[in-house]
C-alpha positions in Angstrom: -34.0 -6.3 -13.1 -37.7 -6.3 -12.9 -39.4 -6.5 -9.6 -36.5 -5.3 -7.3 -37.3 -1.6 -7.6 -40.7 -1.9 -6.1 -40.0 -4.6 -3.5 -39.1 -4.3 0.1 -35.6 -3.1 1.1 -35.1 -6.1 3.4 -33.5 -8.5 0.9 -31.2 -5.8 -0.4 -30.0 -4.9 3.1 -29.5 -8.6 3.9 -27.5 -9.2 0.8 -25.3 -6.2 1.7 -24.8 -7.5 5.2 -23.8 -10.9 3.8 -21.3 -9.2 1.5 -19.8 -7.1 4.3 -19.7 -10.2 6.6 -17.9 -12.2 3.9 -15.4 -9.4 3.5 -14.7 -9.4 7.3 -14.3 -13.2 7.3 -11.9 -13.1 4.3 -9.8 -10.3 5.8 -9.5 -12.2 9.1 -8.5 -15.4 7.2 -5.9 -13.6 5.2 -4.4 -11.9 8.3 -4.4 -15.3 10.1 -2.6 -16.9 7.1 0.0 -14.1 7.0 0.6 -14.5 10.7 1.1 -18.2 10.4 3.5 -17.7 7.5 5.5 -15.1 9.5 5.7 -17.4 12.5 6.8 -20.3 10.4 9.5 -18.3 8.7 10.7 -17.0 12.1 10.9 -20.5 13.5 12.8 -21.7 10.4 15.2 -18.8 10.8 15.7 -19.6 14.5 16.6 -23.2 13.6 19.4 -22.3 11.2 22.9 -22.0 12.6 24.1 -18.4 13.0 27.1 -17.3 10.9 29.5 -14.8 12.4 29.0 -11.4 11.0 32.7 -10.5 10.7 33.8 -13.0 8.0 35.0 -10.1 5.8 38.6 -10.3 4.6 40.6 -7.1 4.7 
């Protein structure tokens, strides 16, 4: 890459900050998605009728 070695460091730092910021945004979105999935599964499990635990035949 010609021209980047002698140029100012500003654009490189800005690109790095964009990359780090995108990483934070993606991580937050993934965590939010997992939380929504967990809450949905919990609500679904709460709506199912409970079966007695001692249905074992001896």
